[in-house]
N, C-alpha and C positions, 0 to 999 in steps of 0.2 A: 504494500500500500504506500503510495506516495502522499506525503502530507505537506501542505503549504501553510506556513505560519502567518497568522493575522496579527499585525501590530496595531494596538488600539490608540485612542486618544491619550494624551498625557497632559496632566496639569502641571504647569511650571510657575515658578515665582518670577515676578517681574516688577522691578522698582518698588520692592517692599510689599507688594500685594500679590495674592494668588490669582492668576488669570488662566482661563482655559484656552489652551492652544490645541490645534488638531495636528497631531503627528501622523506620519504615514500610516494609514489604516487599511489600505487596500490589499488584496491578496498579492503575494509576491511571486516573481518568476524564479527560475532555478538559480539565478545569480544573486538573489536577494534584493533585486530592484523592484520597485512598485510597478504593477501593470497598469494602474489607473492614472488618470490625469489629475488636475486640481481644479477647484472652483473657488471663486471669490478671493483668491490670494494664494501665495506660494505654499503655505503650510496646510491648507485645507484639502482633504482628499475628495475626489469626485465620486460620491456615492449616490446610488439610485436604487429604486426597487421598493418592495413592501415587505414588512415583517409584522406578524400578528402575535399578540400574547393574550393570556387570560389568567384569571385567578382571584386572589384575595380582594374582597371588596373593601377591606380596611385601608388599602393603599390606593384607592381610587383617586382621592384628592391629590396625593403626591404624584401619581402617574399622570394626571391631567397637567400638572405643572411641568413634569419632565418632558412630556410630549410636546408642550409648547416651546420649552427651551431648546430641545433638540431640533425642532423644526426650524428655529431661527438659524441654527448652525448648518443643518443639512436639509434644505427645502426639497431636495430630490428624493428623499426617503420618506415613505409613508409608513408610520408606525401606529399601530392600534393596540388598545388594551381593553378587554371586556371583563368587568368585575363580576365574574360568575361565581366566586367563592373559591377557597383554597383547594378543596377536594376536586371540584370540577376542573380547575386550572391544571392541577397535576395530571388528571386523567387525560385532558386534551393535549397536554404536552407529550405524554407518554404514547398516545396514539397518533402523534404527528399532525394533529389538527392545528396546533400553533407551534411556533419556533422557540418561544420562551414562556415562562409562567411565573406568577407571583404566588407565594404560599406562606401562610403564617405558621406552618409546621414543616419540619424537615421531611425529606423522603424516607419512607421506611425500607426495611431490608428487601421486601418484594419489589417495591418500586425502583430501588437502585438496580436490581437485576434487570428489570424491564428497560431501564434507561440505557443499558449497554447496547441493546438491539436498536432502540430508538435513535441513539447517537452514533450509529454506523460503526460500532465497535469501540467507540470512545466512552467517556464517562460523563456524568452529570456534574455541572457546576452548581453549587449552592452558596450564594453570596448574600450576606446579611446587610442589605442596603437600605432598609427602612426600619428604624427603631422608634417605637412610640408607646407611651403608656396606654393601657386599657382602663378607661374610666368606669367606675361603678356609678351609674346614673340613676336618678330617681325623679319622680313626679310628685312633689309636695308643694303646691303653689302657695299654701298659707304659712310655710316655714321660711322665715326671712333670715337666713344664715348663709354665709359664703360656702361652707362645707359642713355637712353632718359627719361627725366622727363615727367610724364603724370599726370595731375590733375585728381581727381576722376571723375568729370563731363565729362572730355574728354574721359576717358576710357569707360564710359557708352555711350557716343555719338558715339564712333567708332563702338561699337557692336550693337547699336540701328539703325545705318545708318544715323545719323545726322552730324557726323564728317567724311568727305569723302576724304580729301586730307591730306597728311603728312605735307604740309606747311600751314595748317590751322593756323590762327592767335593765337588761344588758345594754340596750341602746340609750336608755335614760341615764344610766350611770356614766356613760362616755360623753354625754351631752348635758351637763347639769344646768346650763343656762338656756336651754332650748325647750320651748313648749312643743312637745311632740303630739301629733294627733292620734287618737285611738281608732285608727283605720287599719284595714287589712294590708299586709305586705303582699303584693302581687308580683312574684318573680317572673321575669320575661327572658326567654332564651332564644337563640338562633334556631330556626327550623331546618336549615340546610347544613350539610357537612361543612364545618367551619374551623379554620385554624385559630380564629379568635376564641371559639369555644374551647378548643384543645389547650390553648395557652391559659385561659381562665380556669379551667378545671384542673390543670396542672398546678396552678397556684393554690386552689382550694385543697387539693390532695396533700400538698406540701405543708400547709399551715394548720390544717384541721382534719387529719385523716380519720379521726373518730366521728366527725360530723359529716363530712363529705366522703362517703364510702364507695363511690363509683369509680374512682381513679381518674387519671387524665383521659379525656375522650373527645373525639371530634364531633360525634353525633350526640345530641342531648339525650341522656339516658332515662329521664323521668317522663312517663306518658301523661297526657292530659294537661300540660302546662300552657300558659300563654306564650306565643312565639311569633317571630317575624322572620321572613326570608331575607338573608343578607343584611348588611349593616343598615341600609335605609329602612328595611322592614322592621327591624327591632326598634329603631329610633321612633318610627311611627306608632308602634304599639305602646311603648313607654309613654310617649307624648299624649296618647289618647286615654290613659287610665290613671286617675289619681290613686296614689299609693303604689304605683308600679316601680319596680327596680330592675335594672338590666345592666349589661356589660357591653361596652362599645369602644372602638378605637377613639381615643380622646379627641382627635381632630374633628370628630363627627358628633360631639356631645351637644353642640348648639346651646340652647337656652335651658336645657335640663339641669337640675341640680347634680353636683358631683361630690362624692364622698372623699374624706381624708381617711386613709387606711392605717390601721394600727401596725406599727413597726417598732418592736421593742417597747419602750415606754412612751413613745411619741405617736402622733397621728400625722401622716404625711399626705398632703394633696398631690395630685399628679402634676408633673412638669417635665419638660424635655431634659432639664438638668438632672432631676431625680431618676429619670428613666436611664439616662446615659450612665449614671453612677452604678446602677445595678449591673449593667452590661459589662462595664469595665472591671467590675469585681468578680465576674463569673468566668469559669474555665471553659475551654473547648470540650465538646463531647468526646467520648472515648474513641469513636469511629471517625472523627474529623480527619481530613486530609488537606493537602495544599490546594485542592480544588473545591472541597466541601468544607466551608468555614463555619461549621455548625457550633452553637454555643449552648452550654448547660447552665441555664439561669439559676442563680441561688435564690429561689422563691421565698425561702424561710429565713432570710437574713434578718438580723436585728440591728444592722449598722445604720446609724443616724443619717438622715437625709436621702435615703434610698427609697424608691417606690417600686415594690416588688411585682406588681401586676403589669408586666411589660410584654409587649408584642414585638417580636423580631420577624419581619417579613423577608423571606429569602427570594431573591431573583434566581430562577432556575433556568439554566441553558445547557447546551451541549458543548463538550470539548471538541467534538468533530461534527461538521455538517457535510452534506453531500454536494454543496455548490458554494462557489466563492461569494456570491451576492449575499446569501443568508449569513455566512460566517463573518463577512466584513461588517454588515449592518448590525448584527447582534453585538459584535465586539464594540462597535462604535457607540451604540446606544447604552450598553452597560457601563462603558467607560465614562460616558457623560453623566450617568446617574451617580457614579462613584466619585466624580470630580468635586472639588470644593464648590464650584458653581452649581452643580446639580443638587448636592446636599443642602446648600444654602437656600435654594429655591424651595425645596420641600420643607425646610425648617421655618420658612416664612409663616407667621400665624395666619396670614390671609390665604395660604395654600393648604398646608397640613400641620404645621407646628411640630414636626417630628424632631428627634434628636440627631444631629449630624454624627456620622461615624468618625472615629478618631483617626489621626494620621497614620498610626500603626496599622489599624485595620484596613485603611485605604491602600497602603502599600501591599498588603497580602491579597486584597481583592484584585488590584491591578496585575499582580503576578499571576493570578489564576486566569484572568481574562487573556493574558498574553499566550496562554496555552491553547486557545481556540485555533483549530486547524481545519483544513479541507481534505476530505477523503478523495483520493484520486486513483 
């Protein structure tokens, strides 16, 4: 098999500021020279064509920002992203319906095996390019407080069905100055296969295994609950029912109330900084590689200033594609997302308010993208 290496965009420092420059990104010939021309300037590669992705709805706002930013750099490339949910996105990637996917959960062992065939004998890349807190949202219009404090065991009890009223003594004890209503707690979950659900239930399992006994799970395990499809559906259900409580990517919380979560002796509201703190303090998974940069989040941390209900959305792609156009365009798009410009765009509160990846993680992500090749 002959492989042609794709060299992606590179972010460079210029005059004290990080600026995105486009280095040679086109497929290379046997002598290492670029086969493509340039557009709009000597450093920009001439890319064209279309690539489609699908997956996590939690990352929809960030994807919309990235699509707009990438289009400014590469107007000849049409990139689309369908927020179908993590499970559907992985399925569509593995059956070659799309060339990349977004997932709030890493590929499992069976999916990794399937990826080898889908990627023409190569491997899957799993790149943690979107880091965001998952907000515990609630609909209590008569409670005028910035954040209701919720201990970890209470959060687990609300969704397991053992904490059933908003004036429960455990909630009242954590909120001594708040007049809590004597109304039912209405837990709302995602109805679709959801990486957000898996991340949230992973947290519940870590902090309160005696209360949440279902384990980490992508499909909600309790029948007969209130539910909504994808991020927008859950938001609509919580917004329409007084007393409702749900879990949602923090960028999509809107005007709903959001809880401060018990961590050690403190209650920590969500923020990009608190989300980044838990990611930086967490190790790689045991099966991580230089292409699969998966992270084992320390959900049960007691470290001050960390917010443990965090979602990492992985951009999933192939290390080997069967044509130069897909390989070049996927490498270019992922490199833009990983760049300081791309991460800052998603971090904008008007876009997604996510936590930018660290410089160290960016270095490892770019090294993985540089491994994208063309089967020949």
